[in-house]
C-alpha positions, -999 to +999 in steps of 0.1 A: -341-295-473-303-280-468-309-297-431-288-324-416-294-358-411-279-381-389-265-412-402-243-448-390-215-443-405-207-484-399-240-492-408-237-472-447-205-487-442-219-521-443-241-516-473-215-505-500-199-538-491-231-553-493-236-533-533-203-540-538-210-583-532-245-577-549-223-563-577-194-593-577-222-617-583-242-599-609-202-599-628-197-638-628-233-648-636-233-662-672-261-659-699-271-686-729-261-676-763-293-677-782-288-683-819-304-647-836-324-667-859-342-682-829-353-652-821-388-641-841-400-611-849-364-595-829-366-557-828-326-566-819-321-579-858-286-596-854-280-581-821-287-616-802-301-611-770-270-627-740-254-594-758-280-566-750-284-577-714-247-583-711-239-547-720-270-535-694-251-553-671-225-545-674-236-504-668-259-518-637-229-534-621-209-503-624-229-480-615-229-504-582-195-500-576-198-467-585-227-462-559-203-482-528-175-464-535-188-429-529-208-443-502-175-457-483-157-416-492-193-402-474-186-426-445-149-417-444-153-378-448-148-367-478-177-340-495-196-340-518-214-313-541-236-314-572-223-294-603-251-268-623-261-300-646-259-319-617-226-339-612-215-353-581-182-343-577-157-341-547-123-329-548-100-354-541-105-397-547-074-410-527-056-442-544-071-465-521-107-461-537-104-473-574-097-502-588-092-507-624-107-541-627-108-547-670-140-542-681-158-577-692-161-584-724-200-594-739-193-614-769 
């Protein structure tokens, strides 16, 4: 623990680009609507399955995009540290790394 590891920064940036592309592809998926009455014995109650899937996918997409931004920042020399409660922190996030995309509606 605590050792140094060499990382190919160009490879890290390429992986970050692929993760971003995968997140964009997932974000473009459209799930067919299934009427609730066609979900017998469903534990989802009155929440149609596509809404549940869309909400979970929105979280997955956000996590993928967040990882890709952090990977690019690390490749560009920004440092991160872990707080006592396990949250990853950095002193500054330049505007170039921030995207203000609207969250996709799930209904």
